[in-house]
N, C-alpha and C positions, 0 to 999 in steps of 0.2 A: 597436545590433548587438548580440544577446545572446551571452552565453557559453555553450560547451556545457558545461563544467561549471562545477553550483550554487555551489562555494564560490570559484569564480573570477569577480571583476566584472569586465564586458566594458572593454576600452584605451577606447574612446570610448563614452557611452553617448547615444545619442539619440532614446531613447523608453522608455517605461517600460509595462509589463503594469499589471492592475489592482491587483495585489497587491505592485509595487517601489514602492520610498523610496528616492530618491537623498540618499545622506547626503555632506554636505559641510561643509569647515571655514570658519568663519565670525567676524565678530568679534561684542564684546558688545552693539554699538548695531544690529547688524543693517543695518549699509550695505553690499549686494551691490553692489560696483563694479567687482571684478575675477574672475578665474579662475572657477573651479566655482561660486562664491556667485554672480557674475553670470549663469552658465549657469543655475543652479535659478532665479533670479528672473526669467528670461526665458522659461524653457520648461516649469519644472515646479511653479511656483504659488508659491516660495518669498517671504515676503510681506517687504515692506520695514520694517526697524523690528523684526522679530524675528530674533534671532541666538543663539537659544539652543532647541533641542527641534524636536518636530514644526511645519512650516509647509507648506502645500499637499501636494504629494505626495513630502516630503524631508523631513529630518532634520537640524539645522544644529549643529554644536559648535566653540564658540569657540577658535580657536587664537591670537589676534593679542596676548594678553592678560598674556604670562608665559613662564615655562620648563613643563618636562613636567610637574611636579608641581602645577602651577596649573591645566593642562589636564585632569589624573588625574579629579576629580570629575565632570565633564561627559561623559568617556567613561563612567565608572561608570554613572551617569543614563542612557546611551545603552544599554547593557548592560542594565540593567532594563528598559527599553522596550522594546527587543527580546524579549526574553524574554518580556513580558507581550503579545508580539502575534505569536504564533506563527504566522499564515497571512500575517503580510508577509514580503519577500525586501529586507533591506537591502542596497543595492548601495553599499558605501564609496570613495569618490574617496581619492586619496593626500592624506588630510588632513593640513595644518600642513605641508607638503613643497614647497610653492612661496613664496608672500610671505613665510609665519611663517618659513621657514628651519630646518626641523627636518628631518632626514635620515629615511629610510626605515627603517631599524632602529630610529629612537627612536621612530616612530611603531607600527611593526607590534608591537613589545615592549609600547608602552604598551595597546594593545589587547588583545594577547595576554594580559597579565597581570591586566585588566579581565575576563576569562573570554569576549571575542567570538567567540574561535575555538571554543568548546566549543558555541556554539548554530549548529543547521542552516541557519538562514533568515540568516545572515550570509555577504556575499561580499566578498573581498578582492581589491585590486590584484594583478596579478601580482609585482609587486617587493615588497609584505610576504610572499607565500606562499614565496618564496626564502628569506626568514629564517625563516619558522615551520620550513621543511623544514630547516634550518640547524641551529638550537637545540632545536625540540621538533615534531617532523614532524606535521603538520596530519591526517595518514593515523591518527595514535594519540591523536587527540584522543576524548574521552570519548562523546561522541555516535555515533562510530563504531565503540565495542568493540562486542562481543558481546552483545546484548541478553539479559535473563531473560524467556523465555516460557514460559506456562504448559505443562505434558506433555502435557493434556489440551485438546483444542479443540473446543469446540462452536461453534455459528453464531454466537452472541451473545458469546462470548469473543472470537473472530475479527472481530465489529463493533466490539469496543471497541478491539483493535489496532490497527484504520485508524484510529478517532479518534485515539487516543494518537499516530500516525505520519501525520497527515493531510497536514502540510505536506510531508514528505518524498516522500509518495506524489506529491502534486500535484507537485514541483519538480524530479520524476524522480532522484532522491538514492539511489544503488544500495547504499550501503554503509551498515554500521552498523543494518541493516533483521532483523528476527526470520526465522529460517530458517523459512519454512512453503511447503508447496506445495498447492493447491487443485488440484481437477477441477471442472468444470462442464460442464453440455450445451451443445453447439456449435450440433449439429444434429439430425436424425434419423439413430440409427444412428453418432452421432460425438460425443464428447468432447473439450473442449478442456483443458488445464494451464496452472497460472500460480503463478509464484512472489510472496510477499509486495512489493508496490511496482506491481503489473501490475494490481491491483484493487481496487475500493473499494465501499462500500454507501450508498447514497442511500435512508436509512428501512432495508426491509427486502429492497430489490431489489441485488442483485450486479451492477455494472459492470466490464468487463474494459478496458484498453487494447489498442490494438490497432492496427497500423501501415499494415494490409493496406488498399487501395483498396475491397475487397468491403464493408467495413465504413462506408464514407463515409456513405449515408441514411440509417442506424441511430445515427449518432452524435448524441448529446442532450448540446448546448454550453450549454443552459439547466441541466441536472444538474452538469454539470462547473463551471461558474460561482457555482451555490448552494453547493456543497459546499466549492469550494478558494478561494470568493472572488478565482478569475482565471480568465484565458482556459487557461492551462494550454498555451500552446503549444509544439509539439513531441511532445506526449505520445502523440500518434494520433488514433485515435476509440473513443470511449467508446459501450460498446455495453451493452445489459441481456443478461444470460444467467442460466440456472437453475443455483444451486449446486448442486453433487452431490457434496461432501464434501471432505474434506481428509486428506492423507496421515496414516495413524499409525507410520510407521517402525518396523511389524512385516512380518515376510512369510510369503508361501504357501509350500505345498511347491514350487512352481516358482518361485520364489525373485523373485515380483513383490510389488512391496509394496501393503499393502492399505487401501484408504481406506472412510471412514465413509461408509455408503449400501452397500456390497458384499454381497452375498449369500454366505455361505462354509458349507462342510461342515466337520466337527470332528470328532477323535477322541472327544470328550466326548459329542459326543450323537448316534452312530450316522449315520442318512442324514437325520435333519432340514437343512433349508435354514432359517438364519435370518439377520437384517441386522447388519453391527455399527454400532454407536454408540457416545457418549459415555456411562458408565454413572456415576452418581454418586457410588454408595459399593462398592467404594473407586473413587478416582477413576483411572480407566482405560478402556480403549477395550473393548469387550466386546458381549455378548450379553444383552439382556435376556429372561427368560423369564416365567412366570407368576408365581413368587411371588418370584424372587431373580435375580441376576444372573449372566454367565462371565465373566471377563475372559479376553481371549484369550490372554492372560500365561500362562492354566493349560493352554491346550493344546497338546500334543506335535506335532499335524499339523492342519493349515488350508490349505481348497483352497478358490480364490475360484473362483464358479460363474455371477456374474454380480451383477446391481445390483437396487435397489429400483425404477430410473428407466424403470418401464414403463408403459404408457397416461396419459403426461404430457399436461396441458394445453397448448395452443401457447400462451396468455396466463399460464402458470404463475406465481403471485406468492405464495409459501407458504413462510413461513422455517422451516419443522418438516417441511419433505416429508422428511426424513431419519426421523425420529423414524415418523413417519404413515406412510409405505412399510414401515418394519419394522413397525409394529403391524398392516398390511393383511398382510403375509406370512405372520404368525402365523395371522389369520383363514382366510386361503386354504388353509393345511396344516392344515387341519380337515376335517370332511368335505364341504366345497363343492368342491374340486379336487381330482384326483387329482396325485401327485408330477409324470408327467410334463408335464402341462400347466402346473404350477408352474415346472417348470424352464424351458420353453419359453417362458415369459413374462418370467424374470429372466436369462436368456441374450441376448435380442435385444434387448437394451438399449444406449442411451437410444431412447425412440421415444416416437411419438403416436399407435400403433393403439389404435382403439375394438373393434374386430370380432375375433372368436377367427380368423376364416377368414385374417385378415391375418399372426397367428402362424403357424398353418398353412403358409401361403404362404411366409413366410421361410424356415420348417424346410424347405419341398420345394425350394426355388429357390436357397436361397445354405447350405445344413447344410454343404456340404462346403469354401466358399471363408470362410466368416463366423468371424472371431475377435474377441469382443467386447473381448477384452484389449487 
């Protein structure tokens, strides 16, 4: 039976997922004759004669050979091991609190002092969580503090953040994650939105977790296992989507947040329609022009007019879609297309239209009730 809280180990561990490790108290000889050690030997592959370290789908910590200080080095070795295996989830039993005769407080604080509570991939018995809450709340552990996030997020930076927090994303840990909101193409004429922890990248392809049954047939379990080395049960269905920008935390004149991939009109550029993206110098969100860039922070008035997500391919697999869409927009605003036509394209987004008549039909049929925002 699995716990719904990643830091809380189940009361009764009857099965393990691909990434889970059963951590039990042993003796130095590795004679697994009773308690959790016997269960590990019978059900999870613990090897007879191995009383220290990884064995089967388990990890053995000897507790029968002395006092707390004698056990401490083995606990410290376990913490190093757990830290070096960030995609494994270590489920601690009440090590040392049975035949060995130690109290829950003694063992809980021993693991706390060794730094186990600072690792997101170590889950504790409920009896130990009580002590952590009493002496130093587990909610205040360093892994749950507000992380430093780059001010400007490109898709490359976003992929790197997902790699850094891969375990938390797969395990469904919601605390201590970067505060990032992204947009993606959900369907024709419809965007979806997700916070960090609800999405991940497989190569360049963005995947979003969703519990709605409509995504059951598009769920890709092979991608999930290959990415997280686990089944990730309970996370929902992982389905591929088109990345459509990250929230910049800047607002337009209507009070709406601006996303990369938005097409805006500003007081600095009169009636020009230009796409928002990350600009390298200075490192801000802005508009790339022919020979320089315009940071959004320098604009007094910004109005979102639409997005660059028009005329998409159904099988779009393009990590640089925002930059290329912004560049295409610059070309369209030349002698090729009039302003009204370009405005029509960017307004009815996202879409998979291929012919101009489809845009005209949208304008005639849905002009009054369509609001891309």
